[in-house]
C-alpha positions, 0 to 999 in steps of 0.5 A: 639071754646072757652074754652068749659067748660066756663059759656058763652059757656055753657049758649048757647049751644042751639046756638052751633053746634053740633060737638061744643056741644059733645066737651063740653060734652067730655071735661065736663066727661074728667075733672069729671072723673079727679076730681073723681080722686082727689076725691078718693084719698083724701077720701082715705087719710082721712080714713086712717087717721080715719076722717069719725069715728073722726066725729061720723060717723058709716062709711066712705060712711054715713060721705061722704052722710052727708058731701057733700049731695049726696045719699047714692050710690054715696057714697058708690061708692066713698067709693068702689074706694077709696079702 
């Protein structure tokens, strides 16, 4: 199968066999976890450097929420992972 995250593959999931759709899902989840780890490491470094406070945030989670328009729950989760 071609790159499972290629837009041409994702755009036609309905036409793929179930095994291929599972492959797309599994690959996407691996990438989500990999990129989350990168984001958490960067957030930890930004927090150490005081960037959220410099930008006027009272808490790092508020800074994440406002900067990336995620729910406060998701922002708190990232901050917890970054500790």
